[in-house]
C-alpha positions, 0 to 999 in steps of 0.5 A: 500500500502507498500513501501520499505525504508532504515528503512524497509517496511512502510505501507501507506494508499491507496487513496480512490475514492471520489464522490460528492453527486448529489443533488436529484431533487424534483418533485412537485405535487400541487392539481389542482384548476381547477374544470374542470381538474380531471386528475392527472399525477402520480399514487403511483406506478409511484411515487415509481419508481421515488423515486427509481431513486433518485427523491424527490416527494412532493405532496399536501394534497388531490391532487390525490383525483380526481383519488381516491388515498389517500395521504397515498398511495403516502406516502407509495410509498416514496412521502412526503406530503407538503404544496402547496407552497413547491410543487410549489417550486420544481425543476419540477412541474407537473400540467396539467391544467393552473396554476393560476397567483398567483401560477406561482409567487411562482414557483422557478425561472428557474423551469421546468413546465410540463403541457398541451398546454392549448392554449384555456386558459383564461387570457392567456396574464397575465399567459404567461407574468408571466411565462416569468418574472419568466423565467420558462421552460414550456413544453407542454407534449401533444406536445412532439414527439419521434424520430419516430414522435409519440406523447407519451403523446398526443396520449395517451390523444387522445385515451382516449378522443375517447374511453371515448366519446363513453362510455359516449354516450352509457351511456347517450343514455341508460339512461331511464329518461334523455336519449332515453333508447336505446342501441347504438348498438341495437339488432337483429330486431332493427336498431342500432344507427348511429355515425358520426365522423368528422376526422380520427386522433387517437381520431377519430379512437378510437371513431370509434373502440369503436362504432363498438364494441358496434354495431353502424353504423359508418360513418367517414369523412375527407378532407384528403383522404390519412389519411382517407384511412389509418384510414379505413385500421387500423379499418379493415372494417365496417366503412363507409368512405367519404371525407367532401362533404357538401351534404354527410356530411349533410345527415349523420348529419341528421340521426346521434344519436352521432356526434364526431368531432376531429382534428383542430376544423374548421367550418363545410362546411354545407350550411344549419343551423346546428341546423335544420339539427340535430335530437332531442337529438343528442349527440355532442362531440367535441374532437378537439384542438379548442372546439366550433369552429365547432359548434359555436352556441352551448354551450360547456359543459365541462365534467370534471366540473361534472365528479364525481358528479352524481347530476350535471351530471343528471342536465346537461344532463336533460338540454340538452335533456328536457329543451333545447327542451321545445320550439322553442324560447328557443331551444338550443344545447350543445356540450360536451368537455373534455371527458377524464377528465370524466375518470381521473384514467385511464388517470393517469395510462396511463400517468404514465409510459410515465412520468417515462421515460421523468423524468428519461431522464431529471434526466440523463441530470443533469439539467432542461434545459440541455435536450433541446439541446439533444432532438428535440422532447422536443424543439418543445414542449417548450412554454417558455424558458429563459424568451422568448416565443418560441412557435408561438401560445403562442407568439400570445396569449401573444402579445409578439415577438416569438423567435426561441428556436434554437437561444437561445440554441445556445447562452446558 
């Protein structure tokens, strides 16, 4: 800039715009120590997208081994390999399974923890008490809803659970040693297997669609006729639908080769003994949010615990089909749960894009807690906030008073 004066034209420095560099938020990806949880939230491609958006990603050594990605793949994508303590000290920590209490104590005070709801977690009161003491913002990703009422994370997980259950069932039935050595769908001249699905939610529809594709006879039951009608319309025919009438359900269970239960996991309205109704070597899959409720007398077998170990898989399935039926006095049945953890890489790829959208939204709000007042779908998914239990189920499990999150947001 130049100004005129009595002494001539004098050049002056022009003012320059200055900005204060915003601190880059860190995302911690600690290794899951729960052997039943094989799923991992982010792929290297997702990490690369997040680092381009300005995040710093810290990953613990071997954290993504369960989905067959090396540490080097994440480092090339822009992540930094760090100790477990460093990943737990991040602004945002992503850990799908419940964190142990010793790890929660290492979280940064007021940090954001993204996990699954895990209402069936063990030592719930101790875990939640520590989350409250550290004032952690714990958001259950499977409870997040968008503006249309859909669950971006929960729907992905439900769809994978339904499809993986039928894929595993087909493989188990075809096993010539431990299974029946039969195809789920059969061929011309051979009666196909029967699949009975209780519920008509997204997981149930995904299981039904996979079973139909393999050629099985599919029966679907639900006590909500309107929801059942919608599901049958989406499946496009081929599925035999019925309300949960005790006599009709009992007949379907007698001839079923595979039984899949979804939804809330309530006890079945069966008059007789469920163990006597089911045929030998029937495969039971519980995809409900409360496993082992529908079949209380059965031992739950978590598929995530041996998803990558073929020896343990074979041993467990042999227990189901051979040892369990060796005599009337020792007869027992098992029910498979957590089928999605048997295909963890597919889950990681499916969840990654949704995580990118969520984390970018959090980054744009410039604060972990700032986005809650702006996003009603996140408010409903928040379990703990500002040292308070803001979810009724969490408050009940922890034995503490429930606090409405809207009250806290109006005061903050």
